[in-house]
N, C-alpha and C positions, 0 to 999 in steps of 0.2 A: 513404694519402697524407697528408702534413701538411696540416691545415686542412680535411680532408674531414668532412662531417657525414652520417650515415646515420640515417634515420627508420625505426623499426620498431614493430610492434604488440606488445602484451604477450606474445603467443604465442611470440615469439622469445626470451623471457626464460628459457626452460628448454631445455636440451639443444643450444644453438647456441653454438659457440665463435667469438668475434670475434678472429680471428688477424691480427696485425700483424707484418710482416717488414721494415718500414721503420725503419732504424736512427735516423733523425732523430726520428721519433715516439717510439721507445723511449727514446732518450736524454733526451727532454723530458718523460718521465713516462708514456708509453704511452697506451693507449686510455682515454678518460674516458667513463663511462656515466652518463647523466642519466635518472633515473626521474621521470615527470611525473604519477604518480598514487599514491595510497596503497594498497598491497596489502591485501586483506582478511585475508590470512594472512602471518605473518612468513616462513614457508618460501618463499613466492614472492619476497619481497623479497630474501632471501638468495641465491636462484637468480639473480635479475637482477644483483645485486651481483657475483656470481661469473662474469659473462660477460667480465670483464676481469681483468688481473693473474693470468693462468693459467700454470701450470707455470713459476713463477719469473719471469715477465715483469713489467714495471712496469705500473701501471694505477691508476685512481682512480674514485671513484663519488660522486654527489651526488643529492639529491632536490629537485625544485622543484614545488610544489603550487599549484593554483588554490584560493583560499580557499573559494569557493562549493562546490567538490567535497567539502569536509569537512563540509558540513551534515548528511550522512547519519550521521556519527559524533558530531558536536558539538551537533546540534539547531538549533532556529530561531534561537538567540542565538549562532550560530557566530562572528560578527564580534567580539563582546565576549569570547568564549572564547579566540579566537586572540590578541587583544590581551593578555589576562591570561597566557596561556602564554608569550608573548614577554617580558612584564615579569618573570616568574619564571624565565625561561630554562629552561622545561620543555616546549618544543614537541614534541620527538620522544617523550619519555617519556609525555606525556599522550596523544598520538595513538596510541601503542602500546597504552596501557591501554584507550582507547576502542574501538579496532578489535578487541581481544581480547574485550571485552564484547559487541560486535556479533556477532563470530564465534560466541561461546558461545550467544547468543540464536538465531542462525541454525541452529546445530547442534541445539539443543533443539526448535526449531520443526520442522525436518526429521525429527527422531527421532519426534515426535508424528505427523507425516504418515505415516511408515512404519508406525507402530502402527495408525493408522486404516485404512491400506491392507491390513494383515494381517488385520484383522477382516473386511473385505469379501472378501478372498481366501478365507478359511475358509468364508464363506457360499456363495461360488461353487463351491468344492469339494464342499460338501454338495449343491448343486443338480445338479452333474454326476453325483454318486453316485446321487441320486434318479432322474435320467434313465436311468442304466445299470441300475437295479433296478426300473424301471417303477413308481415311487412317484408316481402321477399327482397326488394331492392336494398333495404337497410341491412338485412342479413348478409346479402352478397357483398356489400361494401365492407362490412366489418371483417368477414372471413378473408376477403381479398387483401385487405391491408395487413392482416395478421400473418398471412402466408406468402406475402410478396418477397421474393429474393432480390439480390442486387441486380441492377440493370447491367446488362452485358454489352452496352454500347461502347464505342471507342472512348467515350469521356469518363469511363469508370475510374474511380480513384481507390487505391488500396493503401491504407495507412496503418503502420504499426506504431502504437503508443507504448514506448519502452520505459518502464518506471523502476526506480530503485525501491526495493521492498525490505531493506535492512531496518534495524530497530529505530533509527532516528527518523525514518520516513513514515511513521504510523499515521501522522496527520494527512499526508498525501493519499494514502490508501483509503482512509475514511471518506475523504472528499471525492475521490474518483468513483467510489461505489455509488454515491448519490447523484453525481453530476453527469453520469453517462447518459441518462435519459434526456437531460437538457441539451447535451451535445448533439444527439441525434435529432431531437425535435427542432432545434434551432437551424441546423444544417439543412434538414429536409424542407423546412418552411421557406428558407431563402432560395433553395434550388427550385422549388415549385413556383415561387414568384418570378424567377428568372427564366421560366419555361423549360427547365430540365427535370427529368424524372427524379422523384424523391429518393429512389434507390440507386443513385449514381455513384455511391461510395460504399466501401466495406472497411471495417476496422478490426484490428486484432489487438488485444491488450496482452502485453508481455511484462512480467516482473522478474528482475534479476536480484540476486543476493550476493553472498560471498561463499568461498570454498568451505567454510566451517559448517555450512548447511548441507554439504554433500549434494545428493541428487535433487534436493529442493533449491538448489542454486538458481534454477530457472523454472518458471511456470508460465503457461500461455493459454489463451482462449482459442476457439476456432475463429474463422473469418465470419463476421456478422454484419448484416445490413439493417438489423433492428437491435434496440438496446437491451431487450430482456435477458438474452443469454450472457451478454457482457456484464450486466449487473450481477447476475448469479455467479459468474466467474469471480468477480471481485469479492463477493461475499464468501466464496468457498476457499479462497487461497490462504485463509488463516491470518494470524497476526504478523506484523512486521517483525523480522528476527534476523540474527546473524550480523556479521560485519564488525567483528571485534577490533580490527585495525582501522585505519582511516580510508584507504582506497577501497573501491568495490570492483566486482567482476563484470565491468561493462563489456569486456571483450567477449564474454559468453553471450550477452544479449545481442551484440552486433553479429556474432557468429550465427545466431538463430535468424536474424534478419536476412543474412545471406542465404541461409537454407530456404527461407520462404521466397526470396527473390529468384532463386534457381528454379523452384517448382512452378510457380504461376506468376512471378513478377510482383514487385511492390512499387508504389509511387513515391513514398517518402517515409521517413522515420522521425517520430517526435520523442526525443530523449529527455527525461526529467529525473534529476537526481541532486544530491547534496555533497557528493564527493567525487574526486577524479578517478580515472581508470588506473589499474595497477601497472606497475613496471614489470618487466620480464622477470627480474629477480624475485619480486614479491609473489608473482604467479607460481614460480617454481617452488618457493618456500612453502606457500599455502597448500599446493598439491601434495608436497612431501609431508607436511604436518597433519593434513586431514585425509588420511587414508592411504597416501602413497600412490605411485603410478600403478601398482597392482590393483588398487581399487578403481582408479579413474579409467583404466583401460577397459573395464567392464561396463562403463556407462556411455551415454551419448557424447560425453566430453573427453573421449579417449585421447584426441589429438590436442596437445597444448597450443594455444594461440595467443595473440596479443591484439590490443585495440587498433594499432596502426595497420596491422595485416588485414583485419576484417574491414576497417574503414576503406582501405585501398580497393578491396573487392567491391564494396558498395559504390565507390566513386567510378570504378570501371563500368558499372551498370547504370551510371548516371542517376543514382538514388541519393537525394539530399538528406542530411541528418540535421534537423532543427533541435538545438540543444538548449534546454532551459534549466538553469541552476538555482537551487533553493538556498545554497550557502556560498558565500564568496570564495571559499576554498576550492570549489569546483570550477570557478570561472575560467582560469587560464586553459585548463584541459578542454573544457566545453567549447571555448572559443576556437581552439585548434580543430576540434572535431567538426564544428559547424562551418568554420572558414574553409577548410580543405574540401568539404563536400558541397559548398555553395548553399549552405543552410543558414538559418536565422539563429541568433544566440541572444538570450535575454535573461534577466533575473526573474524568478517567479517566487513571490512571497506567499507560498501556499498556506502558511500558518496564520496569515492575517485574517481579519473579519471578512475580507473580500476574496479570500483564497479560493473558495469554490467557484466564484464567478470568474476569477482570473484563469483558472484551469479550464473552465468551459470555453472561455473566449479564445484561448491559445489553440486548443485542439480544433475547435470549429473553424477558426480563421484559416488554419493551415490546410484543412480538408477542402474548404471552399476555394481557397486560392489555387490549390492544385488542379481543381476541376475547371474553374472558369476565370482565373486571374484575379487581379485586384478589384475589378468591378463587382465581384461577388462579396467582397469583404466589407 
């Protein structure tokens, strides 16, 4: 009917014909489709566009996007990027290029995950073969490796990898998901070469967001000495999201590190992000705007805190924070955090072709250095 609006999810963008038999609508241009998100793949966009103007009928199409949704493609400085695209009249062409780059990175990351899974699959096939052929020693070895916990000797290292999971950090989360196996395998191999038990370290992955995500502001894995559960955690945390303003809720991540340090102790924190921590005023504003204190008091984050407060607590426990910034805007604050806690601070170009390898190197180096010093690295 003329003037009718139908709201549909993206799943209706393929294989669904929007048929209009009203002559008034057809005479005035037909069905108009408005897409309100940027497809990761051009093929989906073409399909959505093709829901109208079918079989010779009239129709039209347009795209209306929320600027903050583009952070995943344009990065932390998406507002400036959008302004520049408009100035140069290159909005669509730039977005198309950026999403193709993101899609390529996602494909390469998934391809690596498949390769890692294939290695584990072959090991499992050999185990089944050993069972069928009554090769008891091989069976024992496989089961022992799969069920071995962390070594509880005095050299045990407990590392928290604390990562920004807001919209602009989607690339980091993709790479972390696939590189976790390489991190463990590389560290275990070097430890074995140096005469240390392969299970001399445990890792916990923690992701922080911003107050607009409410209770999803923080997610964390268990303490693991094998990569399987951490890889599953990274796959289960969902998409990078939140963080409409510039600074992020690093204070909540550091607060969690202190909670873990209080329970069983931690050796070090590896912080990776692209934006600085929030000011006290920004924290108060966001807690007020997203639920208010009546909401936050019912959560684990009832007590308002600040990054300097939480960092001081870690320093008192002699826990270094190694801070790796993805964007230069985070550099001053990350240098403060690392410098005060006697940690390391460097730039991490996680979105480069070598991003996955750099991420693996950084985490592995810090774990090995904590266990055995620079001779292990």
